[in-house]
A tleap script that builds the chain and sets N, CA, C and O, in Angstrom:
source leaprc.protein.ff14SB
mol = sequence {
  NMET GLU ALA GLU GLY VAL SER GLU ALA HIE
  LEU ARG ARG ILE LEU TRP TYR VAL LEU ALA
  GLY THR ARG GLY GLY LEU MET ARG ILE ARG
  ILE ILE GLU LEU ILE LYS ASP ARG PRO TYR
  ASN ALA ASN GLN ILE LYS GLU ALA LEU LYS
  VAL ASP TYR LYS THR VAL GLN HIE HIE LEU
  LYS VAL LEU LEU GLU ASN LYS ILE LEU THR
  THR SER GLU GLU LYS LYS TYR GLY SER VAL
  TYR PHE LEU SER PRO LEU VAL GLU LYS HIE
  ALA GLU ILE ILE ASP GLU ILE ARG THR LYS
  LEU GLY LYS THR CLYS
}
set mol.1.N position { 97.572 190.798 122.316 }
set mol.1.CA position { 97.332 191.375 123.627 }
set mol.1.C position { 97.798 190.421 124.715 }
set mol.1.O position { 97.781 189.202 124.547 }
set mol.2.N position { 98.199 190.983 125.794 }
set mol.2.CA position { 98.701 190.216 126.935 }
set mol.2.C position { 97.555 189.922 127.902 }
set mol.2.O position { 96.398 190.264 127.656 }
set mol.3.N position { 97.915 189.284 128.995 }
set mol.3.CA position { 96.954 189.016 130.060 }
set mol.3.C position { 96.351 190.333 130.544 }
set mol.3.O position { 96.979 191.385 130.424 }
set mol.4.N position { 95.142 190.280 131.089 }
set mol.4.CA position { 94.429 191.434 131.619 }
set mol.4.C position { 94.084 192.442 130.525 }
set mol.4.O position { 93.700 193.569 130.836 }
set mol.5.N position { 94.210 192.062 129.248 }
set mol.5.CA position { 93.834 192.945 128.158 }
set mol.5.C position { 94.761 194.126 127.941 }
set mol.5.O position { 94.379 195.091 127.279 }
set mol.6.N position { 95.966 194.074 128.481 }
set mol.6.CA position { 96.912 195.180 128.347 }
set mol.6.C position { 98.151 194.672 127.607 }
set mol.6.O position { 98.756 193.676 128.001 }
set mol.7.N position { 98.514 195.360 126.545 }
set mol.7.CA position { 99.714 194.969 125.811 }
set mol.7.C position { 100.953 195.463 126.551 }
set mol.7.O position { 100.868 196.330 127.421 }
set mol.8.N position { 102.092 194.904 126.197 }
set mol.8.CA position { 103.347 195.361 126.803 }
set mol.8.C position { 103.587 196.836 126.474 }
set mol.8.O position { 104.059 197.594 127.321 }
set mol.9.N position { 103.261 197.240 125.249 }
set mol.9.CA position { 103.452 198.639 124.841 }
set mol.9.C position { 102.576 199.573 125.677 }
set mol.9.O position { 103.018 200.648 126.081 }
set mol.10.N position { 101.341 199.161 125.932 }
set mol.10.CA position { 100.443 199.986 126.750 }
set mol.10.C position { 100.946 200.048 128.194 }
set mol.10.O position { 100.931 201.110 128.816 }
set mol.11.N position { 101.385 198.917 128.716 }
set mol.11.CA position { 101.946 198.877 130.063 }
set mol.11.C position { 103.153 199.813 130.156 }
set mol.11.O position { 103.301 200.543 131.136 }
set mol.12.N position { 104.001 199.792 129.150 }
set mol.12.CA position { 105.177 200.651 129.121 }
set mol.12.C position { 104.767 202.132 129.205 }
set mol.12.O position { 105.371 202.908 129.946 }
set mol.13.N position { 103.742 202.510 128.444 }
set mol.13.CA position { 103.263 203.909 128.471 }
set mol.13.C position { 102.717 204.267 129.840 }
set mol.13.O position { 102.995 205.353 130.349 }
set mol.14.N position { 101.940 203.367 130.451 }
set mol.14.CA position { 101.386 203.614 131.787 }
set mol.14.C position { 102.516 203.796 132.792 }
set mol.14.O position { 102.510 204.749 133.571 }
set mol.15.N position { 103.485 202.884 132.775 }
set mol.15.CA position { 104.594 202.965 133.731 }
set mol.15.C position { 105.402 204.237 133.529 }
set mol.15.O position { 105.769 204.892 134.505 }
set mol.16.N position { 105.685 204.600 132.290 }
set mol.16.CA position { 106.429 205.840 132.045 }
set mol.16.C position { 105.675 207.045 132.584 }
set mol.16.O position { 106.279 207.938 133.178 }
set mol.17.N position { 104.372 207.079 132.385 }
set mol.17.CA position { 103.592 208.206 132.881 }
set mol.17.C position { 103.579 208.239 134.411 }
set mol.17.O position { 103.866 209.274 135.013 }
set mol.18.N position { 103.249 207.116 135.033 }
set mol.18.CA position { 103.089 207.067 136.493 }
set mol.18.C position { 104.423 207.217 137.228 }
set mol.18.O position { 104.470 207.793 138.315 }
set mol.19.N position { 105.505 206.703 136.639 }
set mol.19.CA position { 106.795 206.702 137.334 }
set mol.19.C position { 107.726 207.841 136.903 }
set mol.19.O position { 108.565 208.277 137.690 }
set mol.20.N position { 107.591 208.318 135.691 }
set mol.20.CA position { 108.519 209.358 135.219 }
set mol.20.C position { 107.815 210.655 134.853 }
set mol.20.O position { 108.449 211.710 134.827 }
set mol.21.N position { 106.531 210.599 134.573 }
set mol.21.CA position { 105.825 211.778 134.090 }
set mol.21.C position { 105.077 212.555 135.147 }
set mol.21.O position { 104.410 213.539 134.828 }
set mol.22.N position { 105.170 212.142 136.396 }
set mol.22.CA position { 104.458 212.826 137.472 }
set mol.22.C position { 105.401 213.071 138.645 }
set mol.22.O position { 106.443 212.426 138.762 }
set mol.23.N position { 105.026 214.006 139.508 }
set mol.23.CA position { 105.898 214.406 140.617 }
set mol.23.C position { 106.264 213.291 141.581 }
set mol.23.O position { 107.384 213.271 142.092 }
set mol.24.N position { 105.367 212.378 141.842 }
set mol.24.CA position { 105.621 211.339 142.837 }
set mol.24.C position { 106.264 210.082 142.289 }
set mol.24.O position { 106.313 209.061 142.975 }
set mol.25.N position { 106.752 210.141 141.077 }
set mol.25.CA position { 107.272 208.956 140.414 }
set mol.25.C position { 108.389 208.253 141.156 }
set mol.25.O position { 108.406 207.025 141.236 }
set mol.26.N position { 109.316 209.014 141.696 }
set mol.26.CA position { 110.445 208.380 142.386 }
set mol.26.C position { 109.998 207.639 143.650 }
set mol.26.O position { 110.530 206.577 143.975 }
set mol.27.N position { 109.022 208.206 144.356 }
set mol.27.CA position { 108.486 207.510 145.533 }
set mol.27.C position { 107.768 206.235 145.102 }
set mol.27.O position { 107.859 205.213 145.781 }
set mol.28.N position { 107.059 206.288 143.984 }
set mol.28.CA position { 106.367 205.090 143.495 }
set mol.28.C position { 107.359 204.010 143.084 }
set mol.28.O position { 107.114 202.824 143.303 }
set mol.29.N position { 108.472 204.414 142.493 }
set mol.29.CA position { 109.522 203.442 142.157 }
set mol.29.C position { 110.044 202.797 143.435 }
set mol.29.O position { 110.254 201.585 143.477 }
set mol.30.N position { 110.257 203.605 144.484 }
set mol.30.CA position { 110.743 203.050 145.752 }
set mol.30.C position { 109.750 202.035 146.320 }
set mol.30.O position { 110.152 200.990 146.832 }
set mol.31.N position { 108.456 202.342 146.230 }
set mol.31.CA position { 107.428 201.428 146.734 }
set mol.31.C position { 107.433 200.132 145.920 }
set mol.31.O position { 107.382 199.041 146.487 }
set mol.32.N position { 107.494 200.252 144.599 }
set mol.32.CA position { 107.510 199.067 143.734 }
set mol.32.C position { 108.730 198.204 144.024 }
set mol.32.O position { 108.623 196.981 144.118 }
set mol.33.N position { 109.892 198.841 144.167 }
set mol.33.CA position { 111.119 198.094 144.454 }
set mol.33.C position { 110.994 197.329 145.771 }
set mol.33.O position { 111.473 196.201 145.887 }
set mol.34.N position { 110.356 197.941 146.748 }
set mol.34.CA position { 110.156 197.293 148.045 }
set mol.34.C position { 109.232 196.076 147.893 }
set mol.34.O position { 109.535 194.987 148.381 }
set mol.35.N position { 108.111 196.281 147.213 }
set mol.35.CA position { 107.108 195.229 147.058 }
set mol.35.C position { 107.593 194.121 146.126 }
set mol.35.O position { 107.110 192.991 146.203 }
set mol.36.N position { 108.536 194.435 145.253 }
set mol.36.CA position { 109.062 193.417 144.336 }
set mol.36.C position { 109.668 192.255 145.125 }
set mol.36.O position { 109.578 191.102 144.703 }
set mol.37.N position { 110.284 192.559 146.267 }
set mol.37.CA position { 110.935 191.535 147.080 }
set mol.37.C position { 109.951 190.679 147.877 }
set mol.37.O position { 110.132 189.468 148.007 }
set mol.38.N position { 108.915 191.316 148.404 }
set mol.38.CA position { 107.892 190.597 149.169 }
set mol.38.C position { 106.694 191.513 149.376 }
set mol.38.O position { 106.832 192.732 149.275 }
set mol.39.N position { 105.521 190.956 149.662 }
set mol.39.CA position { 104.333 191.789 149.908 }
set mol.39.C position { 104.495 192.623 151.183 }
set mol.39.O position { 105.125 192.190 152.148 }
set mol.40.N position { 103.925 193.807 151.166 }
set mol.40.CA position { 103.932 194.712 152.319 }
set mol.40.C position { 102.546 195.300 152.502 }
set mol.40.O position { 101.777 195.392 151.546 }
set mol.41.N position { 102.218 195.704 153.740 }
set mol.41.CA position { 101.024 196.520 153.938 }
set mol.41.C position { 101.476 197.980 154.031 }
set mol.41.O position { 102.675 198.255 154.075 }
set mol.42.N position { 100.533 198.904 154.061 }
set mol.42.CA position { 100.866 200.329 154.016 }
set mol.42.C position { 101.744 200.750 155.199 }
set mol.42.O position { 102.674 201.538 155.027 }
set mol.43.N position { 101.459 200.237 156.381 }
set mol.43.CA position { 102.248 200.608 157.554 }
set mol.43.C position { 103.692 200.110 157.435 }
set mol.43.O position { 104.626 200.813 157.821 }
set mol.44.N position { 103.869 198.915 156.911 }
set mol.44.CA position { 105.219 198.381 156.714 }
set mol.44.C position { 105.990 199.212 155.680 }
set mol.44.O position { 107.191 199.438 155.830 }
set mol.45.N position { 105.300 199.658 154.643 }
set mol.45.CA position { 105.936 200.514 153.629 }
set mol.45.C position { 106.357 201.832 154.271 }
set mol.45.O position { 107.466 202.316 154.047 }
set mol.46.N position { 105.462 202.407 155.071 }
set mol.46.CA position { 105.753 203.661 155.779 }
set mol.46.C position { 107.021 203.519 156.621 }
set mol.46.O position { 107.896 204.385 156.594 }
set mol.47.N position { 107.109 202.435 157.356 }
set mol.47.CA position { 108.270 202.198 158.212 }
set mol.47.C position { 109.543 201.981 157.395 }
set mol.47.O position { 110.595 202.535 157.715 }
set mol.48.N position { 109.443 201.180 156.350 }
set mol.48.CA position { 110.622 200.844 155.541 }
set mol.48.C position { 111.177 202.062 154.800 }
set mol.48.O position { 112.391 202.207 154.652 }
set mol.49.N position { 110.279 202.936 154.337 }
set mol.49.CA position { 110.716 204.094 153.544 }
set mol.49.C position { 110.834 205.371 154.374 }
set mol.49.O position { 111.295 206.399 153.877 }
set mol.50.N position { 110.415 205.304 155.639 }
set mol.50.CA position { 110.508 206.454 156.547 }
set mol.50.C position { 109.771 207.680 155.991 }
set mol.50.O position { 110.320 208.780 155.922 }
set mol.51.N position { 108.510 207.453 155.596 }
set mol.51.CA position { 107.669 208.539 155.094 }
set mol.51.C position { 106.340 208.530 155.827 }
set mol.51.O position { 106.022 207.583 156.547 }
set mol.52.N position { 105.573 209.580 155.641 }
set mol.52.CA position { 104.273 209.741 156.263 }
set mol.52.C position { 103.275 208.710 155.732 }
set mol.52.O position { 103.318 208.350 154.556 }
set mol.53.N position { 102.381 208.239 156.599 }
set mol.53.CA position { 101.394 207.226 156.217 }
set mol.53.C position { 100.490 207.722 155.090 }
set mol.53.O position { 100.182 206.970 154.165 }
set mol.54.N position { 100.066 208.981 155.162 }
set mol.54.CA position { 99.193 209.532 154.120 }
set mol.54.C position { 99.900 209.576 152.766 }
set mol.54.O position { 99.266 209.395 151.726 }
set mol.55.N position { 101.193 209.811 152.779 }
set mol.55.CA position { 101.986 209.794 151.543 }
set mol.55.C position { 101.933 208.391 150.932 }
set mol.55.O position { 101.707 208.234 149.732 }
set mol.56.N position { 102.141 207.389 151.763 }
set mol.56.CA position { 102.092 206.002 151.294 }
set mol.56.C position { 100.706 205.696 150.738 }
set mol.56.O position { 100.593 205.110 149.661 }
set mol.57.N position { 99.659 206.078 151.448 }
set mol.57.CA position { 98.291 205.818 150.997 }
set mol.57.C position { 98.040 206.439 149.619 }
set mol.57.O position { 97.454 205.802 148.744 }
set mol.58.N position { 98.484 207.673 149.435 }
set mol.58.CA position { 98.289 208.356 148.148 }
set mol.58.C position { 98.961 207.583 147.009 }
set mol.58.O position { 98.344 207.327 145.975 }
set mol.59.N position { 100.214 207.219 147.207 }
set mol.59.CA position { 100.958 206.535 146.149 }
set mol.59.C position { 100.405 205.129 145.886 }
set mol.59.O position { 100.376 204.680 144.740 }
set mol.60.N position { 99.971 204.443 146.930 }
set mol.60.CA position { 99.355 203.124 146.744 }
set mol.60.C position { 98.074 203.256 145.922 }
set mol.60.O position { 97.803 202.432 145.049 }
set mol.61.N position { 97.287 204.299 146.205 }
set mol.61.CA position { 96.054 204.531 145.446 }
set mol.61.C position { 96.356 204.719 143.962 }
set mol.61.O position { 95.681 204.135 143.115 }
set mol.62.N position { 97.368 205.531 143.640 }
set mol.62.CA position { 97.750 205.764 142.242 }
set mol.62.C position { 98.209 204.456 141.592 }
set mol.62.O position { 97.823 204.150 140.463 }
set mol.63.N position { 99.024 203.698 142.299 }
set mol.63.CA position { 99.537 202.435 141.762 }
set mol.63.C position { 98.419 201.409 141.565 }
set mol.63.O position { 98.447 200.645 140.599 }
set mol.64.N position { 97.440 201.383 142.465 }
set mol.64.CA position { 96.303 200.475 142.321 }
set mol.64.C position { 95.410 200.898 141.156 }
set mol.64.O position { 94.979 200.058 140.365 }
set mol.65.N position { 95.130 202.201 141.051 }
set mol.65.CA position { 94.269 202.705 139.976 }
set mol.65.C position { 94.851 202.398 138.597 }
set mol.65.O position { 94.109 202.192 137.637 }
set mol.66.N position { 96.166 202.368 138.505 }
set mol.66.CA position { 96.826 202.095 137.234 }
set mol.66.C position { 97.185 200.623 137.060 }
set mol.66.O position { 97.899 200.252 136.128 }
set mol.67.N position { 96.681 199.795 137.965 }
set mol.67.CA position { 96.851 198.336 137.912 }
set mol.67.C position { 98.311 197.888 137.917 }
set mol.67.O position { 98.676 196.872 137.324 }
set mol.68.N position { 99.135 198.681 138.609 }
set mol.68.CA position { 100.543 198.338 138.783 }
set mol.68.C position { 100.684 197.434 140.003 }
set mol.68.O position { 101.542 196.552 140.048 }
set mol.69.N position { 99.823 197.671 140.989 }
set mol.69.CA position { 99.773 196.821 142.187 }
set mol.69.C position { 98.402 196.185 142.298 }
set mol.69.O position { 97.424 196.665 141.724 }
set mol.70.N position { 98.350 195.103 143.042 }
set mol.70.CA position { 97.086 194.494 143.447 }
set mol.70.C position { 97.128 194.389 144.967 }
set mol.70.O position { 98.182 194.539 145.585 }
set mol.71.N position { 95.985 194.133 145.548 }
set mol.71.CA position { 95.918 194.050 147.005 }
set mol.71.C position { 95.142 192.815 147.434 }
set mol.71.O position { 94.355 192.249 146.676 }
set mol.72.N position { 95.391 192.419 148.676 }
set mol.72.CA position { 94.712 191.244 149.212 }
set mol.72.C position { 93.240 191.534 149.476 }
set mol.72.O position { 92.390 190.669 149.263 }
set mol.73.N position { 92.935 192.732 149.936 }
set mol.73.CA position { 91.557 193.100 150.284 }
set mol.73.C position { 91.366 194.580 149.992 }
set mol.73.O position { 92.149 195.409 150.455 }
set mol.74.N position { 90.345 194.913 149.240 }
set mol.74.CA position { 90.100 196.307 148.905 }
set mol.74.C position { 89.693 197.112 150.143 }
set mol.74.O position { 88.835 196.695 150.920 }
set mol.75.N position { 90.324 198.264 150.304 }
set mol.75.CA position { 89.963 199.263 151.313 }
set mol.75.C position { 89.883 198.729 152.740 }
set mol.75.O position { 89.032 199.162 153.518 }
set mol.76.N position { 90.739 197.818 153.077 }
set mol.76.CA position { 90.774 197.325 154.452 }
set mol.76.C position { 92.112 197.680 155.067 }
set mol.76.O position { 93.151 197.599 154.411 }
set mol.77.N position { 92.081 198.074 156.333 }
set mol.77.CA position { 93.315 198.351 157.043 }
set mol.77.C position { 94.116 197.062 157.109 }
set mol.77.O position { 93.568 196.004 157.418 }
set mol.78.N position { 95.388 197.144 156.825 }
set mol.78.CA position { 96.244 195.974 156.875 }
set mol.78.C position { 96.301 195.197 155.575 }
set mol.78.O position { 96.942 194.149 155.510 }
set mol.79.N position { 95.637 195.697 154.530 }
set mol.79.CA position { 95.700 195.024 153.231 }
set mol.79.C position { 97.147 194.896 152.791 }
set mol.79.O position { 97.967 195.784 153.026 }
set mol.80.N position { 97.443 193.786 152.157 }
set mol.80.CA position { 98.798 193.518 151.693 }
set mol.80.C position { 98.843 193.789 150.193 }
set mol.80.O position { 97.932 193.416 149.454 }
set mol.81.N position { 99.919 194.444 149.754 }
set mol.81.CA position { 100.070 194.844 148.353 }
set mol.81.C position { 101.107 193.982 147.648 }
set mol.81.O position { 102.140 193.624 148.216 }
set mol.82.N position { 100.800 193.658 146.385 }
set mol.82.CA position { 101.665 192.838 145.528 }
set mol.82.C position { 101.805 193.545 144.190 }
set mol.82.O position { 100.969 194.377 143.836 }
set mol.83.N position { 102.863 193.219 143.439 }
set mol.83.CA position { 102.940 193.667 142.058 }
set mol.83.C position { 101.864 192.929 141.276 }
set mol.83.O position { 101.602 191.755 141.538 }
set mol.84.N position { 101.237 193.606 140.319 }
set mol.84.CA position { 100.265 192.913 139.478 }
set mol.84.C position { 101.012 191.880 138.643 }
set mol.84.O position { 102.199 192.055 138.366 }
set mol.85.N position { 100.339 190.809 138.239 }
set mol.85.CA position { 101.016 189.771 137.450 }
set mol.85.C position { 101.674 190.319 136.177 }
set mol.85.O position { 102.761 189.875 135.808 }
set mol.86.N position { 101.031 191.272 135.508 }
set mol.86.CA position { 101.588 191.826 134.273 }
set mol.86.C position { 102.853 192.635 134.548 }
set mol.86.O position { 103.828 192.537 133.803 }
set mol.87.N position { 102.840 193.432 135.612 }
set mol.87.CA position { 104.027 194.215 135.970 }
set mol.87.C position { 105.147 193.279 136.409 }
set mol.87.O position { 106.311 193.493 136.070 }
set mol.88.N position { 104.796 192.248 137.159 }
set mol.88.CA position { 105.796 191.265 137.590 }
set mol.88.C position { 106.464 190.619 136.373 }
set mol.88.O position { 107.678 190.414 136.352 }
set mol.89.N position { 105.665 190.309 135.379 }
set mol.89.CA position { 106.168 189.674 134.159 }
set mol.89.C position { 107.103 190.601 133.376 }
set mol.89.O position { 108.036 190.144 132.716 }
set mol.90.N position { 106.840 191.911 133.460 }
set mol.90.CA position { 107.624 192.892 132.697 }
set mol.90.C position { 108.378 193.847 133.624 }
set mol.90.O position { 108.442 195.047 133.356 }
set mol.91.N position { 108.941 193.328 134.697 }
set mol.91.CA position { 109.654 194.148 135.682 }
set mol.91.C position { 110.839 194.892 135.076 }
set mol.91.O position { 111.277 195.908 135.615 }
set mol.92.N position { 111.354 194.392 133.965 }
set mol.92.CA position { 112.497 195.055 133.326 }
set mol.92.C position { 112.140 196.466 132.855 }
set mol.92.O position { 113.029 197.305 132.708 }
set mol.93.N position { 110.858 196.742 132.617 }
set mol.93.CA position { 110.447 198.092 132.206 }
set mol.93.C position { 110.703 199.071 133.347 }
set mol.93.O position { 111.155 200.192 133.117 }
set mol.94.N position { 110.418 198.654 134.562 }
set mol.94.CA position { 110.659 199.509 135.729 }
set mol.94.C position { 112.154 199.753 135.895 }
set mol.94.O position { 112.576 200.871 136.190 }
set mol.95.N position { 112.952 198.707 135.704 }
set mol.95.CA position { 114.412 198.862 135.779 }
set mol.95.C position { 114.900 199.854 134.726 }
set mol.95.O position { 115.765 200.685 135.002 }
set mol.96.N position { 114.345 199.763 133.528 }
set mol.96.CA position { 114.717 200.668 132.435 }
set mol.96.C position { 114.371 202.124 132.789 }
set mol.96.O position { 115.176 203.029 132.567 }
set mol.97.N position { 113.178 202.339 133.335 }
set mol.97.CA position { 112.750 203.690 133.720 }
set mol.97.C position { 113.650 204.237 134.812 }
set mol.97.O position { 114.109 205.376 134.733 }
set mol.98.N position { 113.903 203.429 135.831 }
set mol.98.CA position { 114.767 203.861 136.936 }
set mol.98.C position { 116.154 204.230 136.420 }
set mol.98.O position { 116.718 205.239 136.842 }
set mol.99.N position { 116.709 203.432 135.517 }
set mol.99.CA position { 118.030 203.686 134.955 }
set mol.99.C position { 118.042 204.982 134.150 }
set mol.99.O position { 118.966 205.785 134.280 }
set mol.100.N position { 117.020 205.189 133.318 }
set mol.100.CA position { 116.957 206.400 132.497 }
set mol.100.C position { 116.744 207.654 133.330 }
set mol.100.O position { 117.138 208.748 132.927 }
set mol.101.N position { 116.114 207.491 134.504 }
set mol.101.CA position { 115.944 208.629 135.395 }
set mol.101.C position { 117.206 208.891 136.215 }
set mol.101.O position { 117.290 209.877 136.947 }
set mol.102.N position { 118.189 207.990 136.083 }
set mol.102.CA position { 119.450 208.164 136.798 }
set mol.102.C position { 119.427 207.696 138.225 }
set mol.102.O position { 120.301 208.052 139.015 }
set mol.103.N position { 118.429 206.897 138.566 }
set mol.103.CA position { 118.319 206.382 139.938 }
set mol.103.C position { 118.622 204.906 139.927 }
set mol.103.O position { 118.030 204.148 139.159 }
set mol.104.N position { 119.532 204.497 140.767 }
set mol.104.CA position { 119.834 203.068 140.895 }
set mol.104.C position { 119.255 202.598 142.223 }
set mol.104.O position { 118.874 203.408 143.068 }
set mol.105.N position { 119.194 201.292 142.395 }
set mol.105.CA position { 118.618 200.724 143.615 }
set mol.105.C position { 119.310 201.229 144.850 }
set mol.105.O position { 118.945 200.847 145.962 }
savepdb mol mol.pdb
quit
């Protein structure tokens, strides 16, 4: 087992479900790609991706619930989001999913 009690195989299944098996997967990939470069708060993500704030909030909630992202402060306005250490360690899985979905950076 890996850190946080999640194996790479389990992480792979979670990422495939959250990013490829649901309607909002492509938006979640865009959010992850943005956060991979540096931490962002929800408003910065909204501005960078040119989407509605509520849309960003929804996708951040899904990503947090699935432990794909972590945050500086729970449920606070202005919280900054980061990739979880396990996802950061296995970022190639996200690249693989994006490639198989036919979406490049």
